[in-house]
C-alpha positions as CSV (number, residue, x, y, z in Angstrom):
1,M,27.5,-0.9,-5.9
2,G,27.1,-1.0,-2.2
3,Q,27.5,-4.0,-0.3
4,F,27.6,-5.0,3.4
5,S,27.4,-8.3,5.3
6,V,24.7,-9.7,7.9
7,T,25.0,-10.9,11.6
8,I,22.3,-12.1,13.7
9,Y,23.2,-12.5,17.4
10,G,21.8,-14.8,20.3
11,A,20.5,-13.9,23.4
12,T,23.7,-14.5,25.2
13,G,25.7,-12.5,22.7
14,S,27.1,-15.5,20.8
15,V,26.9,-15.3,17.0
16,L,24.0,-17.2,15.3
17,S,24.1,-16.2,12.0
18,D,27.8,-14.8,11.0
19,N,27.6,-16.3,7.2
20,Q,29.7,-13.4,5.9
21,H,27.5,-13.3,2.9
22,I,28.1,-10.0,1.0
23,L,24.7,-9.2,0.3
24,P,24.4,-8.8,-3.5
25,A,22.8,-5.8,-5.2
26,L,19.0,-6.0,-5.7
27,Q,17.7,-3.9,-8.6
28,L,14.0,-2.8,-8.8
29,D,12.8,-2.2,-12.1
30,P,10.2,0.7,-12.5
31,A,9.3,-0.5,-16.1
32,S,7.8,-3.9,-14.4
33,T,6.5,-2.1,-11.5
34,V,2.7,-0.7,-11.8
35,I,2.3,2.6,-10.1
36,S,-1.0,3.7,-11.5
37,A,-4.4,2.0,-12.3
38,E,-7.8,2.8,-13.7
39,I,-11.3,1.9,-12.4
40,A,-14.6,2.2,-14.1
41,P,-18.2,1.4,-12.8
42,A,-19.8,-1.9,-14.1
43,M,-23.0,-2.9,-14.8
44,T,-24.0,-6.6,-15.5
45,G,-20.6,-7.3,-15.8
46,A,-19.7,-4.7,-18.6
47,S,-17.3,-1.7,-17.6
48,D,-18.5,1.8,-18.5
49,M,-15.0,3.1,-19.7
50,S,-16.4,6.6,-20.4
51,Q,-16.6,6.7,-16.6
52,T,-12.8,5.6,-16.0
53,V,-11.3,7.3,-13.0
54,P,-7.4,7.4,-12.6
55,I,-5.8,6.1,-9.2
56,D,-2.0,7.4,-9.2
57,L,-0.4,6.0,-6.2
58,E,2.0,8.9,-6.1
59,K,-1.1,10.8,-4.5
60,M,-1.1,8.3,-1.8
61,P,2.2,9.1,0.2
62,E,0.7,8.2,3.7
63,G,0.9,4.5,2.5
64,F,4.6,4.5,1.5
65,R,6.3,6.4,4.2
66,L,9.9,4.9,4.8
67,Q,9.5,4.1,8.2
68,R,6.4,1.9,7.8
69,L,7.9,0.2,4.8
70,T,10.7,-0.6,6.9
71,F,8.3,-2.0,9.5
72,L,6.8,-3.9,6.8
73,A,9.4,-5.7,5.4
74,T,10.9,-6.5,8.9
75,R,7.4,-8.0,10.0
76,K,7.7,-10.3,7.0
77,C,11.1,-11.3,7.5
78,F,10.4,-11.8,11.2
79,A,7.4,-14.2,10.3
80,G,9.9,-16.5,8.2
81,M,12.4,-16.7,11.0
82,A,10.6,-16.4,14.2
83,G,9.8,-20.1,14.7
84,S,13.6,-21.4,14.3
85,F,15.2,-18.5,16.1
86,I,17.5,-19.7,19.2
87,G,16.9,-16.7,21.5
88,R,14.4,-14.0,22.4
89,E,12.0,-13.0,19.5
90,E,12.3,-9.3,20.6
91,L,16.0,-9.6,20.1
92,L,15.8,-10.8,16.6
93,L,13.1,-8.1,15.7
94,K,15.5,-5.4,16.8
95,Q,18.3,-6.7,14.7
96,L,16.3,-7.2,11.8
97,I,14.9,-3.9,11.5
98,K,18.5,-2.9,11.7
99,H,19.4,-4.8,8.7
100,V,16.2,-3.9,6.5
101,E,16.7,-0.4,7.2
102,T,20.3,-0.6,6.4
103,F,19.8,-2.3,3.1
104,I,16.7,0.0,2.0
105,G,18.8,3.0,2.5
106,S,22.3,1.5,1.1
107,D,23.1,1.8,-2.7
108,T,22.9,-2.0,-2.6
109,L,19.0,-1.5,-3.5
110,E,19.6,-0.1,-7.1
111,I,16.9,1.6,-9.2
112,P,18.2,2.3,-12.6
113,S,16.1,5.6,-13.2
114,L,17.1,8.9,-12.2
115,F,13.3,9.8,-12.3
116,H,12.6,7.4,-9.8
117,Q,15.2,8.5,-7.5
118,E,12.9,11.3,-6.5
119,P,12.3,10.3,-2.6
120,L,8.4,9.9,-3.0
121,R,8.7,8.0,-6.3
122,K,11.6,5.6,-4.8
123,R,9.2,5.2,-1.8
124,I,6.6,3.8,-3.8
125,L,8.6,1.8,-6.1
126,I,10.1,0.3,-2.7
127,G,6.8,-0.3,-1.4
128,L,5.4,-2.0,-4.5
129,N,8.3,-4.4,-4.4
130,I,8.7,-5.1,-0.7
131,D,7.9,-8.9,-1.0
132,L,10.9,-9.0,-3.6
133,I,13.0,-7.2,-1.1
134,V,12.1,-9.5,2.0
135,Q,13.0,-12.2,-0.4
136,H,16.4,-11.2,-1.2
137,V,17.4,-10.2,2.2
138,S,16.1,-13.3,3.8
139,Q,18.3,-15.4,1.8
140,Y,21.2,-14.3,3.9
141,L,19.9,-14.5,7.2
142,R,20.9,-18.1,8.4
143,Q,21.6,-19.5,11.9
144,E,24.9,-21.0,11.9
145,N,24.4,-22.9,15.3
146,R,21.7,-25.3,13.8
147,T,22.9,-28.9,14.4
148,A,21.5,-30.2,11.3
149,L,19.4,-29.6,8.3
150,E,16.7,-32.1,8.4
151,P,14.8,-33.6,5.3
152,I,11.1,-33.9,5.3
153,F,10.0,-36.8,3.4
154,D,6.7,-37.3,1.6
155,E,4.4,-39.5,4.0
156,D,2.9,-41.4,0.7
157,E,6.0,-41.8,-1.2
158,P,9.3,-40.8,1.0
159,I,11.4,-42.0,-1.8
160,G,11.0,-41.8,-5.6
161,R,12.5,-44.3,-8.1
162,T,12.9,-44.0,-11.9
163,G,11.9,-47.4,-12.0
164,D,8.5,-46.5,-10.8
165,M,7.9,-44.2,-14.0
166,R,4.6,-44.7,-15.5
167,T,4.0,-44.6,-19.6
168,W,2.9,-41.3,-20.7
169,Y,2.7,-39.6,-24.1
170,T,3.8,-36.5,-25.8
171,T,3.8,-34.6,-29.0
172,K,6.9,-32.8,-28.4
173,P,10.3,-33.6,-30.2
174,T,12.3,-36.3,-28.2
175,I,15.9,-37.9,-28.0
176,V,16.3,-41.8,-27.6
177,A,18.2,-42.3,-24.1
178,T,20.5,-45.0,-23.7
179,K,21.9,-44.0,-20.4
180,S,18.5,-43.4,-18.9
181,H,15.7,-45.7,-17.2
182,I,13.3,-43.4,-19.2
183,S,13.5,-44.2,-23.0
184,H,13.2,-40.9,-24.1
185,V,14.1,-37.3,-23.3
186,V,11.5,-34.5,-24.0
187,G,13.2,-31.4,-25.2
188,D,11.0,-29.0,-23.8
189,A,13.7,-25.9,-24.4
190,G,16.1,-25.2,-27.4
191,W,19.3,-26.6,-25.5
192,E,18.1,-29.3,-23.1
193,G,18.3,-31.4,-26.3
194,Y,21.8,-30.5,-26.6
195,A,22.3,-31.2,-22.6
196,A,21.0,-34.8,-23.2
197,N,23.3,-35.4,-26.0
198,V,26.4,-34.1,-24.0
199,L,25.1,-36.5,-21.1
200,E,24.6,-39.4,-23.4
201,K,28.4,-39.1,-25.1
202,S,30.1,-38.1,-21.8
203,D,32.4,-41.1,-20.1
204,K,31.9,-39.2,-17.0
205,V,28.5,-40.0,-17.1
206,R,26.9,-43.3,-15.6
207,S,23.5,-42.6,-16.1
208,Y,20.8,-39.5,-16.2
209,V,17.3,-38.6,-16.1
210,K,15.3,-35.8,-17.3
211,N,13.2,-34.7,-14.2
212,D,9.7,-34.9,-16.5
213,H,6.9,-36.4,-14.7
214,L,8.9,-37.8,-12.2
215,G,7.9,-35.7,-9.2
216,F,10.9,-34.3,-8.0
217,E,10.3,-30.9,-6.9
218,I,11.8,-28.2,-4.5
219,Y,9.5,-25.7,-2.6
220,Y,10.9,-22.0,-2.3
221,L,9.7,-18.7,-1.2
222,W,9.1,-16.2,-3.4
223,N,7.2,-12.7,-2.9
224,G,5.5,-14.1,0.0
225,S,4.2,-17.4,-1.1
226,K,5.3,-20.9,-1.2
227,R,6.2,-22.2,-4.9
228,R,7.5,-25.3,-6.6
229,Y,10.8,-25.6,-8.5
230,V,11.3,-28.5,-11.0
231,P,15.0,-29.0,-11.4
232,D,15.8,-30.1,-15.2
233,F,18.4,-33.3,-14.9
234,I,19.5,-35.7,-12.4
235,V,22.9,-37.2,-13.3
236,E,24.8,-40.2,-12.0
237,A,28.5,-39.7,-12.4
238,S,30.9,-42.6,-13.1
239,N,32.3,-42.3,-9.6
240,S,28.8,-42.8,-8.2
241,C,28.3,-39.4,-7.4
242,L,24.9,-37.4,-7.8
243,L,24.3,-34.0,-9.7
244,V,21.3,-32.0,-9.9
245,L,21.9,-30.2,-13.2
246,E,19.7,-26.9,-14.1
247,I,19.4,-25.4,-17.4
248,K,18.9,-21.8,-17.3
249,G,18.8,-19.2,-20.1
250,Q,19.2,-15.9,-18.0
251,K,19.7,-14.8,-14.1
252,S,17.0,-13.4,-12.3
253,P,16.1,-12.9,-8.8
254,Q,13.3,-15.6,-8.7
255,N,16.0,-17.8,-10.1
256,D,18.6,-17.0,-7.4
257,A,15.8,-18.0,-4.7
258,K,15.3,-21.1,-6.5
259,H,19.0,-22.2,-6.5
260,A,19.4,-21.1,-3.0
261,A,16.5,-23.7,-2.0
262,L,18.2,-26.1,-4.1
263,E,21.6,-25.4,-2.4
264,E,19.8,-26.2,1.1
265,W,18.0,-29.4,-0.4
266,V,21.3,-30.6,-1.4
267,A,22.9,-30.0,1.9
268,A,20.1,-31.8,3.7
269,V,20.4,-34.7,1.6
270,N,24.1,-35.1,2.0
271,E,23.4,-34.6,5.9
272,E,21.1,-37.4,5.6
273,K,24.2,-39.8,4.3
274,R,21.9,-42.2,2.9
275,F,21.3,-41.4,-0.4
276,G,25.0,-40.8,-1.6
277,S,27.0,-37.6,-2.7
278,W,25.0,-34.9,-4.2
279,S,26.0,-31.5,-5.7
280,W,24.2,-29.1,-8.0
281,A,25.0,-26.6,-10.8
282,V,23.5,-24.5,-13.2
283,A,24.4,-24.0,-17.0
284,Y,23.8,-20.5,-18.6
285,E,25.1,-21.2,-21.8
286,P,25.1,-24.4,-23.8
287,H,28.7,-24.7,-23.5
288,E,28.6,-24.6,-19.7
289,V,27.0,-27.9,-19.7
290,D,30.2,-29.5,-21.0
291,D,32.5,-27.8,-18.5
292,I,30.1,-28.8,-15.6
293,I,30.1,-32.7,-16.7
294,I,33.9,-32.4,-17.4
295,A,34.3,-31.5,-13.7
296,L,32.5,-34.4,-12.3
């Protein structure tokens, strides 16, 4: 597995971003990438499947030239960073081209299929997953000279409280909660109920709430569009520290993007200093919930 770190320099030569993150590998799965399609003429809403014409993307090499793909990915990265970059935009663009080109050409970009290692098929796979590549690389481009992370508050309801929760009804299985302002916890997933029981019984937990109908959402960028991420629990420890607890069954690039946004949210709230000390954690297995709570 290949790895490399990312550094972005400012106009004067000072380091704007040298987070020394080792860029982890990104795997492109050919099985989940569509490389062919079929079209058929339609009359009055009905398709004439006898006239189906296949479209094979492998026969369209001009749209998948490596140089074009590099510039396309760079343009998307640039669009996300240009507004906050301190320095000349052409300097940022030049460096982004270098980093994107290096990443695409390295074995950090994994394709687990010998068939798709053929240059044209590989370029097609890269082209069809360009937003995923941009999202992956962009996570590790940060400016270290920013003075602070400033949270942006909702204009209508800047601060949410569990005490403002309205009554609502469900047919899903529930658990009676004694350490929460909300009377019941809805077990949406198999072991969210297990997590609620751990929180109820632990001496380390003063109170908690399942983030259901609370409106606590974190925005993140995925595949070029803004998405909403709803963490699972908010926990108040006996030492008054606050924890955002996420319950996940598996790791994935999209979940990594969610957690990167959560990490930034926690950092911004801690810099605000008005809402106590916050942290976050993710449990991928049920037993990890116990470990996370014990560490509070």
